[in-house]
C-alpha positions as CSV (number, residue, x, y, z in Angstrom):
1,M,19.4,40.2,-5.4
2,A,16.1,41.3,-7.0
3,Q,16.4,38.6,-9.6
4,R,17.0,35.9,-7.0
5,L,14.0,37.2,-5.0
6,L,11.8,37.1,-8.1
7,Q,12.9,33.5,-8.8
8,D,12.2,32.4,-5.2
9,T,8.8,34.0,-5.4
10,Q,8.0,32.2,-8.7
11,V,9.1,28.9,-7.3
12,K,6.9,29.4,-4.2
13,L,3.9,30.4,-6.3
14,A,4.4,27.3,-8.6
15,S,4.7,25.1,-5.5
16,E,1.5,26.5,-4.0
17,Q,-0.3,26.1,-7.3
18,T,0.8,22.5,-7.6
19,Q,-0.4,21.8,-4.0
20,K,-3.7,23.5,-4.6
21,S,-4.2,21.3,-7.8
22,A,-3.3,18.2,-5.8
23,N,-5.7,19.1,-3.0
24,W,-8.5,19.7,-5.5
25,S,-7.9,16.4,-7.2
26,I,-8.0,14.6,-3.8
27,Q,-11.2,16.4,-2.8
28,T,-12.8,15.6,-6.1
29,E,-11.9,11.9,-5.7
30,L,-13.2,11.7,-2.2
31,A,-16.5,13.5,-3.0
32,A,-17.1,11.3,-6.0
33,G,-16.6,8.2,-3.9
34,L,-18.9,9.3,-1.2
35,N,-21.6,10.2,-3.7
36,A,-21.3,6.9,-5.6
37,P,-24.3,4.5,-5.5
38,Q,-22.1,2.3,-3.3
39,A,-20.3,4.9,-1.2
40,S,-16.6,4.2,-1.0
41,I,-13.3,5.7,0.2
42,S,-10.0,4.5,-1.4
43,P,-7.9,2.4,1.0
44,K,-4.9,4.6,0.3
45,Y,-6.5,7.1,2.6
46,L,-6.3,4.7,5.5
47,Y,-2.6,5.5,5.7
48,D,-2.2,8.9,7.2
49,P,0.5,9.1,10.0
50,L,-1.9,7.8,12.6
51,G,-3.2,5.1,10.3
52,S,0.3,4.0,9.5
53,K,1.1,3.6,13.2
54,L,-2.1,1.7,13.8
55,F,-1.3,-0.7,11.0
56,E,2.1,-1.3,12.5
57,A,0.3,-2.4,15.7
58,I,-2.2,-4.6,13.7
59,C,0.8,-6.4,12.2
60,I,1.8,-7.8,15.6
61,L,-1.7,-9.1,16.6
62,D,-2.2,-12.8,17.0
63,E,-5.1,-12.7,14.6
64,Y,-3.2,-10.9,11.8
65,Y,-1.2,-13.8,10.3
66,P,0.2,-12.2,7.1
67,T,3.1,-10.3,8.6
68,R,4.5,-13.1,10.7
69,T,3.8,-15.7,8.1
70,E,5.6,-13.7,5.4
71,A,8.5,-13.2,7.9
72,D,8.7,-16.9,8.5
73,I,9.0,-17.5,4.7
74,F,11.9,-15.0,4.5
75,A,13.6,-16.7,7.5
76,L,13.1,-20.2,6.1
77,H,14.3,-19.4,2.6
78,A,16.7,-16.5,3.1
79,E,19.6,-18.0,1.2
80,D,17.6,-19.2,-1.7
81,I,15.8,-15.9,-2.1
82,A,19.1,-14.0,-2.1
83,A,20.6,-16.4,-4.6
84,T,17.6,-16.1,-6.9
85,I,17.5,-12.3,-6.9
86,G,21.3,-11.5,-6.8
87,Q,23.2,-8.8,-5.1
88,G,23.7,-5.1,-5.9
89,V,20.1,-4.3,-6.8
90,T,18.4,-1.0,-6.8
91,L,15.8,-1.9,-4.2
92,I,12.5,-0.1,-4.8
93,D,10.2,-0.6,-1.8
94,L,6.6,0.1,-2.7
95,G,4.4,1.1,0.3
96,A,7.6,1.2,2.4
97,G,5.9,2.2,5.6
98,N,8.5,2.0,8.4
99,C,11.0,0.4,5.9
100,A,11.5,-2.5,8.3
101,K,10.8,-5.3,5.9
102,A,13.2,-4.0,3.3
103,A,15.9,-3.3,5.9
104,H,15.9,-7.0,6.7
105,L,17.0,-7.7,3.2
106,F,20.0,-5.3,3.2
107,A,22.5,-7.8,4.6
108,S,21.7,-10.5,2.0
109,L,21.0,-8.4,-1.1
110,Q,23.6,-5.7,-0.5
111,P,21.6,-3.1,-2.5
112,R,23.4,-0.4,-4.4
113,Q,20.5,2.0,-3.6
114,Y,17.4,1.9,-1.6
115,V,14.2,3.7,-2.8
116,P,11.4,3.7,-0.3
117,V,8.0,4.8,-1.8
118,D,5.0,5.6,0.3
119,I,1.9,7.9,0.1
120,S,2.3,9.1,3.7
121,A,5.1,11.7,3.2
122,D,5.5,12.6,6.9
123,F,5.7,9.0,8.1
124,L,8.1,8.1,5.3
125,R,10.4,11.1,6.2
126,E,10.6,9.9,9.8
127,S,11.3,6.3,8.8
128,V,14.0,7.3,6.4
129,A,15.7,9.6,8.9
130,A,16.0,6.7,11.4
131,L,17.2,4.3,8.6
132,R,20.0,6.7,7.5
133,Q,21.4,6.6,11.0
134,K,21.6,2.8,10.9
135,F,22.9,2.6,7.3
136,P,24.9,5.8,6.7
137,S,26.7,4.4,3.6
138,L,23.6,3.3,1.8
139,P,22.3,5.7,-0.8
140,I,18.6,6.3,-0.1
141,V,16.2,8.2,-2.4
142,E,12.8,8.6,-0.7
143,V,9.8,9.1,-2.9
144,A,6.5,10.4,-1.5
145,M,4.0,9.3,-4.1
146,D,0.6,7.7,-4.7
147,F,1.8,4.8,-6.9
148,S,-1.7,3.2,-7.1
149,S,-2.5,4.9,-10.4
150,S,0.9,5.9,-11.8
151,L,4.5,4.9,-11.3
152,H,7.0,7.6,-12.4
153,L,10.3,7.3,-10.5
154,P,12.6,10.4,-10.2
155,T,15.8,10.6,-12.2
156,G,17.9,9.9,-9.2
157,V,16.7,6.3,-9.1
158,G,19.1,3.8,-10.6
159,H,18.0,2.0,-13.7
160,E,20.2,-1.1,-13.5
161,H,19.2,-4.3,-11.7
162,R,16.0,-2.8,-10.3
163,L,14.1,-5.0,-7.8
164,F,10.6,-3.8,-7.0
165,F,9.6,-5.0,-3.5
166,Y,5.9,-5.2,-2.7
167,P,5.4,-7.3,0.4
168,G,2.5,-7.8,2.7
169,S,-0.2,-8.8,0.2
170,S,-1.0,-5.2,-0.7
171,L,-1.7,-6.2,-4.3
172,G,-5.0,-7.6,-3.0
173,N,-6.2,-4.0,-2.4
174,F,-6.6,-3.7,-6.2
175,A,-9.5,-5.0,-8.2
176,P,-8.4,-7.7,-10.6
177,E,-8.1,-5.4,-13.7
178,E,-6.4,-2.8,-11.6
179,A,-3.9,-5.4,-10.3
180,L,-3.1,-6.3,-13.8
181,Q,-2.5,-2.7,-14.8
182,F,-0.4,-2.1,-11.7
183,L,1.8,-5.1,-12.5
184,R,2.2,-3.9,-16.1
185,R,3.4,-0.5,-14.8
186,I,6.0,-2.2,-12.8
187,R,7.0,-4.3,-15.8
188,Q,7.4,-1.1,-17.8
189,N,9.9,0.2,-15.2
190,L,12.0,-2.9,-15.3
191,P,14.9,-3.5,-17.6
192,L,15.7,-7.0,-18.8
193,G,18.6,-8.5,-16.9
194,Q,19.8,-11.3,-14.7
195,H,19.3,-9.5,-11.4
196,G,16.3,-7.7,-9.9
197,G,12.7,-8.1,-11.1
198,L,9.7,-8.2,-8.7
199,L,9.6,-9.7,-5.2
200,I,6.0,-9.7,-4.0
201,G,4.0,-11.1,-1.1
202,I,0.6,-12.8,-1.9
203,D,-2.0,-13.9,0.5
204,L,-3.7,-17.1,-0.4
205,I,-7.3,-18.3,-0.1
206,K,-7.9,-20.1,3.1
207,D,-10.5,-20.8,5.8
208,K,-13.1,-18.0,6.2
209,A,-12.9,-18.0,10.0
210,L,-9.1,-17.3,9.8
211,L,-9.6,-14.5,7.4
212,D,-12.5,-13.0,9.3
213,A,-10.5,-12.8,12.5
214,A,-7.5,-11.3,10.8
215,Y,-9.6,-8.3,9.7
216,D,-11.8,-7.9,12.7
217,D,-9.6,-8.6,15.8
218,D,-10.9,-8.9,19.3
219,L,-8.9,-6.0,20.6
220,G,-10.6,-3.7,18.0
221,L,-7.4,-2.3,16.5
222,T,-8.6,-2.9,13.0
223,A,-11.9,-1.2,13.8
224,T,-9.9,1.9,15.0
225,F,-7.7,1.8,11.9
226,N,-10.8,1.7,9.7
227,R,-12.7,4.5,11.5
228,N,-9.5,6.6,11.5
229,V,-10.0,7.1,7.7
230,L,-13.0,9.3,8.5
231,R,-10.7,11.6,10.6
232,H,-8.3,11.8,7.6
233,V,-11.2,12.5,5.1
234,N,-12.4,15.3,7.4
235,R,-9.0,16.9,7.2
236,L,-8.7,16.5,3.4
237,L,-12.3,17.2,2.3
238,G,-13.5,19.4,5.1
239,S,-16.3,16.9,5.9
240,N,-18.0,16.4,9.3
241,F,-17.9,12.7,9.9
242,V,-18.3,11.7,13.6
243,L,-16.3,8.6,14.2
244,N,-18.7,7.2,16.8
245,D,-21.5,7.2,14.2
246,W,-19.8,4.3,12.4
247,L,-19.2,0.6,13.0
248,H,-16.4,-1.4,11.5
249,R,-17.3,-4.5,9.4
250,G,-14.5,-6.8,8.1
251,F,-15.2,-10.2,6.6
252,F,-14.3,-12.6,3.8
253,N,-16.6,-12.7,0.8
254,P,-16.1,-16.2,-0.7
255,V,-17.9,-15.4,-3.9
256,E,-15.6,-12.5,-4.8
257,E,-12.6,-14.2,-3.2
258,R,-11.7,-11.1,-1.1
259,V,-11.9,-9.7,2.3
260,E,-14.0,-6.5,2.5
261,M,-13.9,-3.7,5.0
262,H,-16.8,-1.3,5.4
263,L,-18.0,1.4,7.8
264,E,-21.6,1.0,8.7
265,A,-23.8,3.8,10.0
266,R,-25.1,3.2,13.6
267,R,-28.0,5.6,13.0
268,D,-29.3,7.9,10.3
269,V,-26.7,10.7,9.6
270,I,-26.1,13.5,7.2
271,V,-22.5,14.0,6.2
272,S,-21.6,17.4,4.7
273,W,-18.6,19.0,3.1
274,P,-17.8,22.3,1.4
275,D,-19.4,23.4,-1.9
276,K,-22.8,22.2,-0.7
277,G,-21.7,18.6,-0.8
278,N,-23.7,16.2,1.4
279,R,-25.1,12.7,1.7
280,R,-27.7,11.1,3.9
281,F,-26.8,7.7,5.2
282,L,-29.5,5.6,6.8
283,Q,-28.8,3.3,9.7
284,G,-27.1,0.2,8.2
285,D,-25.8,1.9,5.1
286,R,-22.1,1.2,4.4
287,I,-19.1,3.0,3.1
288,H,-16.7,0.5,1.4
289,T,-13.1,1.2,2.5
290,E,-11.0,-1.7,1.4
291,N,-10.8,-4.9,-0.5
292,S,-8.1,-7.5,0.0
293,Y,-8.3,-10.1,-2.8
294,K,-6.9,-13.5,-2.1
295,F,-5.2,-15.7,-4.7
296,T,-4.2,-19.2,-5.6
297,P,-0.7,-19.9,-6.9
298,D,-1.9,-20.8,-10.3
299,G,-4.2,-17.8,-10.6
300,F,-1.4,-15.4,-9.6
301,G,1.0,-17.1,-12.0
302,E,-1.5,-16.4,-14.8
303,L,-1.8,-12.8,-13.7
304,L,1.9,-12.4,-13.9
305,R,2.1,-13.8,-17.4
306,C,-0.6,-11.5,-18.6
307,A,1.4,-8.6,-17.2
308,G,4.5,-9.5,-19.1
309,F,6.5,-11.5,-16.5
310,G,8.0,-14.9,-17.3
311,Q,10.2,-17.0,-15.1
312,S,8.8,-17.1,-11.5
313,K,9.8,-18.8,-8.3
314,M,7.5,-19.2,-5.3
315,W,8.1,-19.9,-1.6
316,F,5.4,-20.9,0.9
317,D,4.9,-21.3,4.7
318,P,4.2,-24.8,5.9
319,H,0.5,-24.2,6.0
320,H,0.4,-22.6,2.5
321,W,-1.4,-19.6,4.0
322,F,0.9,-17.1,2.3
323,M,3.3,-17.0,-0.7
324,L,6.4,-15.0,-1.6
325,C,7.0,-14.8,-5.3
326,H,10.0,-13.6,-7.4
327,T,9.6,-13.0,-11.1
328,R,11.4,-11.3,-14.0
329,P,10.1,-9.6,-17.1
330,I,10.1,-11.1,-20.5
């Protein structure tokens, strides 16, 4: 009994130490971003439980075309997509969110295992609980992980016929070199084979007015989503951001070929956090919260080749606003 109690105490202490280390790393990253010459907050911090819910709502806005356009591609090309990928894959859903997009593939792909991966552990847990009720016979291994900088899957994830699923144009959140490294990490986790590979959604370059509206909607949901990151940072860093001090700015930068999201100070403010951290923001100063790079089909094909992928197949909507791409490693 005493030995068991000692073991339980050691496990608890190790878990607490791991959590403290993770918190310190997050706080260090956030403080460094706020102190940088161009202040920034990584877009991964947009997706706390409230942020994830807000993004769900954004996806059904008239202005936000990517979700419905990607869904149209799946509907138009469902049989060809399933035939190209093959059945019985280990479906690894990166940035799974509410798992709805992957769930729509279950009937056609008949996955042997589903592996939803998301940074928001609480939101993922709720989503998976609901999914298990609908698909009780499907083995599900949920992974709460920040996969933006590393991709180490647990031992319970099947190795054969892996299909990495990364829909919704989230690759655009990475800078070009970061996107290349991210694709290479996926490549390293893929065995060679006839089934599986990578199925990814890519947003294409298009009219600026269309892009501007998608990231700055009339209802103000995207503005609320963007400002909510400050609430999340306050919890993680212990800072004292006041949400009403900040305006949302979202627009397409044609020179960089990306949509940018910023938070702009309405007035002069001083933001503070523990360990004597602080920064003065003047009216009009901005915190950069997200990039969403847009691609051309040829440009993305070249990026895949540089990452170690070979044969690719691409599907488009009628307007060529969005692209779905399947590719296998070489």
